[in-house]
N, C-alpha and C positions, 0 to 999 in steps of 0.2 A: 356318502358324497355321491350326487348323481352323475352319472357319466353321460354328458350331453354330446359326446362324439358317437354315440352308438346310433345306428340306423334302427328305428322302431319298425317292427313288423305289424302287419295287420292283426287285429285282435284274433281272427280266427287261424292264424299261423299254426301249423303243426297240431290241429285242433285234437286229433285221437291222442297223441302222445302227450300233450299238455294236459288234456282233460284227466288222463289216467294219473298222471304225476301229481296233480293238484288234488285229486281225491285221495291219494295216499297221504299227501301232506295234511289234508284235513283230519286225518285220522292220526296224526304225528306219526307216520310209519316213514321208515327209509326206503330208498328206491335205487335200483341198479339199471343204468341206462347202457346198451350195448350198441355200437354202430362202427362200420368201417370207416377208415379215412375218406375224406370227400363227402360225408354225408350231410355236412353242414351243422356240426357239432356246437360251434361258437355262437352261431344264431339261436339255436335252441336254447342254450344256457343263458344267453342274454335275454332271451323273450321270458324265461321262466322266472328270471331275477327281476321282471319288471313289475312295480307295485300295482299298476292298472291292470296288467294281466292277472295278477293274483287276486285282486278285488272282484274281476269279472268272474273268475271260476270259483272262488271260495266265499261263501256268504259271510263266514265269521270275520274274514278280512274286510269285506265290504261293510260289514255292520261296525268296523272301527277296532277289531281286535289287533294289537301291535304284532307285526310278522314282518321277518326279514329273511330272504334267501341270499346267502353270500357265497361268492364263486371263490374257491380256493385254487390258484395256479401254481403247481409245483415248480415251475420255471422261476418263481419268485423266492424260492428257497435260497438262502444263502450259501456261501461255498462251505462244504463240508470236507473233512478229512476222510481217508479210506476208512471203510467199515472194519471195526474191531469191536470185541466186547468191552474194551475200555471206554471207547467214545459213544456208546449207546445212550448215556444220559444227555450227551451233548446233542446228539442226533434227535432225540425225544424234544429236547428244548427248542431246537430248530423248528420243529413242527407246531409246537404251542406258540412260539413266537410268530410264525406266519399266521396262524389262526386268529391270535389275538390282534394283530395289525390290520388284518382285513376286518375284523369286529369293529375295531376303532374307526377305520375308514368308512365302514358300512353304516355306523350310527352318527358319526360326527355331524353336527356339533352337540349330540346327545339331547335334542330338544324333547325327547319321550322320557326322559329321566328327570326326576326330582333333583334340584341343585346339589344336595348332599350326596345322592348316589352317583350323580355325574362325576363328582370330585373324586368319590372313592374309586370308580372306574378307572378315571385318569391317573391317579396315584399307583394303583395297581398295574396299570400298563407301564407306567414309567419304572416301576420296581422290577418287573418283569425284564426290561431291556438293560437293566443294569449289570454290566459286564464286571464291575469291581467286587461284586459279591462272589466269593469262591464257591458258594454253593448254588449258584445260579442255575446250574444245568439240572440239579436235583429238584430245585423248587419251582421249576417251570410249570409242571402240573399243578401245583398248589395255587399259584397265581393265575393261571388260565382258568381253573376252577371258580376262584374268587371273582375274577372278571365275568365269567359267565352267569354267576349267581346273583350279580346286580341286576341284569337283565330279566332273569328268570323270576325273580321276587316281584317284579314290576309288570308280569304277566305276559312278556314278549315271548312270541314262538320264533325259533330260529332253525333254519335249515343251512347246513353247510354242504355246498355242491364242489364235489372234488373233481376238478377238470384233470384230463391225462392222468388217471388215477394209477396207472401201471407205473408212472415215475415215482409217485409217492410210495408204493410198495418197494421200489428199488432202493430208494433214498433213506426211508425211515424203518426202525426196527418193529418187529411184531408188538413189543411191549406198547409202543405208542397206540397202535390200533386197538390194543386191549383196553387201554386208558380211555379211549374214545368210547368204548363200549360201555365203560364204568360209569362215565358222565352221562351216557344216555340213559342208563338204568336209574340213575338218580334223578333225572329231568325227564321222565318218560312223556309227558304231555306237552314238553315245551322244546324238545331238542330232537333232530333227527338229522340223517345224512343222506346225500345222493352221490353216486359213483358213475362215472362215464369212462368206460373202457371199451377197447376194440374187440375184445372176446368176452365171454362170460367169466365171472371173477374165479370159479374153480380152475378154469383152464388157464389164466393169467397167473395164478398163484402157483399152479404146477410148473409152469414154463420157468418161472423166476426161482424155482428150487425152495419155495416156502413150505414148511410142513403144514398141510391142510389142517391138521388137529389143533396145531398151537394157536392158529389165527381164526379158528372156527367161531369162537364167541363173537368176534365182529362180524364175519362174512355172513353169519346166520341171520344178521338184521335184514339182509337183502334176499333171502331164499324165496319168499313169496311174491316179490315185488320186482321182476325183471321185465324191462321193455327192450325190445329189438328196434332200434331206430332206423328205419329204412329210407329210400329216396322220399322226396317231396311228393305230396299227392298232387293231382292235375292243377287244382286252384293255385295252390302255393307256387308250383312250378311257373305256371303262366304270370302270376303276380311278379315273380322274380326276373323272368325274361322281359315283361314290360316295363320293369324298372331299369333294367340294363339297357333297354333300348331308349328309355327317356334320358338317362344320364349321359348316354354316349352319343346321343343325337344321331341315332341310326333309324333305318326304315327297312323292315323285312315284311315280305308277304306272309300270309298264314301258312302257307305250306312250307316255307323255310323254318317257321317257328316250330312247326309240327315235326319236321325232320329233326331239328335239334332236341326237343323233348324226346323223341323215341331213341335217337342214337345215344343220348348221355343217360337214358333211363330216369332222368329227373334227379339225378344226383347233383347237389348244390355246386361242389367244385367243379364237375365236369360240365355242367350248364354254363358256369361262368367262363372257363376256359374254352370251351366249345363256341360261345357266343363271340369271343375275340377272334377266333379262328375262322369263324364262318365266312367272312368277307374275302378270306383267302382261297376259297374253294373254286373260285370262278364264277361264272354266271350260272345262277340256280333259277330255272323255272320249274313250272309244276310237273312237266314231262320228265325232266331230269331228275328231279327228286324221287319221282315214282318207278322210273325204270332203271336208274343207276344208283339206288341207295347204297348197295354193297360197297361200289367204288368210293361213294363219297364218305362212308364210314371209315373206310381203310386210309383215305386221305386225311380225315379228320384226326384219326388215331396217330398218324405220323406227326402231327403238329406237336412242337416242344412243349408247350403249355398244356395241352390235353394229355401228353404222355407222362408229364411230371404228375398230374392228378391221378392217372391211372396207376402209376407207380406208388403213389401214396396209399391206395386202395391194396395193391399187391403186398406192400411192406406192412401192412396191418394184419395180414393173415399168417397163420401158423405154417410151417413146412408141410404139414399133412394136406391142409387146405390147398396150398399152391400145387403140390403134387397132383391132388385130384383134379384141379382145374386144368392143368396141363394134360392130363389124361383125356379129358373130355374134349380136347381140341383134336384129338386124333379120329380118323374114320372109324377105327373099331377099338373104342377104349377098353382096356384090361382092368375091369373093377370087380373085385369080389363082393357082391351085393348081400352075401350071407355073413360077412365078417362084421362083428358088432362094432369096431373101431371105425370102419368104413362107413357103415349107417350114421354113425354119430357125426361124422365128418360131413358126410352128405346133408344131414338134416341141419346142421350149423350153417352151411353154405346156403341153404334154402332160406333159413330164417335171416340170413344177411342180405337176402335178395340178390345173390349172385349166381345162383342155379335155379332153373325150373324145367319141369317137364312138360313139353308141348307136343301134342300129336305122337305120343310115345317116344319122343326123343328128349335127351337131356340137353339143355340150352345154357351157355354161359350168358349171363345179363351185366350190364347192358350191353348192346351190340358194339360200342366203342372199347368197352373194356374186354370184350370177346377178341376183338382184332388185335389189341395190345397183348393178350395172352398168347395168341397165335404166333405174333412175333417173337422176338427174344425178350421176355420181361425182366431178365436178370441183367440185361445189357446196361451199361452206363448211359446216363442220358447227358 
């Protein structure tokens, strides 16, 4: 079913990231996207799922090969009881049910299937939902496999895109992800996955206390295809601001827009909240923006909507990352650059576009987030 409520992005939106992902999909490879909060994750996933975008980037799809990228949102998992070894089958079933349901919605009314296969899929879907079957939890994988096979034998390529993948790792047992690996091995040219997390998968798994070796058969699918999703590029950012100006019937001079792009670092969430707060900064002229930029950034960072977005970034970071950022707000930061753990944390913050080295100094980016970290980032908002 098409989502008519989603605002479409220009075809060149996130061109670098989208181009890379589509290249991996053409090879039927899986892909891991990593990006902090406020980076514009939802817009990117919706763009990736757009059939017109897929046809633009992938020649096979443009030539008519059936292809579908399906977003799996863990917030749509049904209520689950507390994690125990006994309810592992129930939790696995919940994962299969969610994926089967999104498969159903993604292809309904099954125009791309012969009538007989469409009926087979519908019957399989209904059987998976049957709570009267005492073995339903154990049979979930079999019915999900049967449902997938209907599309596979009709030449359809499917990518499941896991939004907020950390939550799926929290809610579903390792066995569930191992079965996804098994399904991928059975359908190598037709099935792949994409995950979106706020830190690289090894760090997420370690933080959640999952044994890396146990889940390795699944996570190794993503080892060679990791993309750090940073702020918008200049063109995407200006398109977004122009769209906000148009929809909100505002008018800002170019220097005010330039200030907003610089202050927010072109992070989607920060630009959106900063745009709404811009009119509350008082009269802005070219001279004020040029000579009082630090004061304006500080005032912008105090606005509740902007602070909430900064908090979103802050909470998406590990304790080690937060500690390092706090340290770099000090006049003389105490950082052991020879420590391997410190080096890894610093490199990760650079990849997330939150730290940069400029003129021999380490700077926290973007400026409005720097101001947030300098304040009390752990305070209640």
